N, C-alpha and C positions, 0 to 999 in steps of 0.2 A: 507532555505525553505521559499517560499513566499505563502501566502494564496490567491491564484488566481484560477479562473476557466477559461476554454477555450471553446468557442462556435465556431463551424465550420459549414459552409454551402457551398454548391456548387453553384457557380454563373452561369456558362455556360460551354459549351464545351462537346465534346464526346471523349471517349477513351483517347488518349495521350494528347489531347488539353483541358483537364479539368482545370477549374479555380476555386479555392476555396478562401473563405474569412474567416479569423479567428479573433476573438475578445477576448481579455483578460478581465475578469470581476473580481472585488474584491470580496472575500468571507469574510463576517463579522467574526471577531475573538471573540470567547466566552472567557470571563475573567477567569473563574475558570475551564475550561476544557482543559486538555492537550492531545496531540495526539502523539502516537509513532507507527512507522511502523516496523513490525517484519517479517523476512523471515520465512515462514512456514517450508521450508525444513531444513534449518540450525539452526533455532531457535535463530537467532542473531538479534540485533537491526540494522535496516537499517538507519533510521533517526528519528528525533523528532522535534517538533515545540518549539518555545520559551516559551510558557506557560508551557509545560511539564517540561522543564529543570528548569524554575523558581519555580514551585511548589515543585519539589523534591530536588533542590539545587545542581544538578549535571550539568556539562557542556556537550555540544554536543560531544566534543572530548572524554570524558570519556564513553559515552554511545554508540557511533558508533562502531559497530562490537562486542559489549559485548554480551555474551551468556545470554539467557533468561531462568530463572529457576522459573517456576510458579507451585508450588505443588498443588494448588487448582484447576487448569484448566486442564482437561483431554486432552490427546493427540488426534489429529484428528483421526477419525475412519479409519481403514484400510478396503479396499474392500476385500471381501472373494474371494479366487481364484476360477476360473471356474472349474466345475467338469470335470474329465477326461472322454473322450468318451469311451463307451464300445466297445470292438472289435466285429465285426460281426461274 
């Protein structure tokens, strides 16, 4: 994973002849802040940055695809089902 940002702008054109310009910009890395990306549906680790693995002592290979079990964090709220329509 690379700490970069992408800025895109439209230069010219209409419909199928659009021309875009993209520029990569570096994102400053914080020394003591690690990042981990987790799939909300499967609750598994998608990827981590170097700081996260350095702080915890695990390798990226050990964490990728690992299940996440966080007892202190509640599950995302479920939406209530719609009420059934009453017959006429």
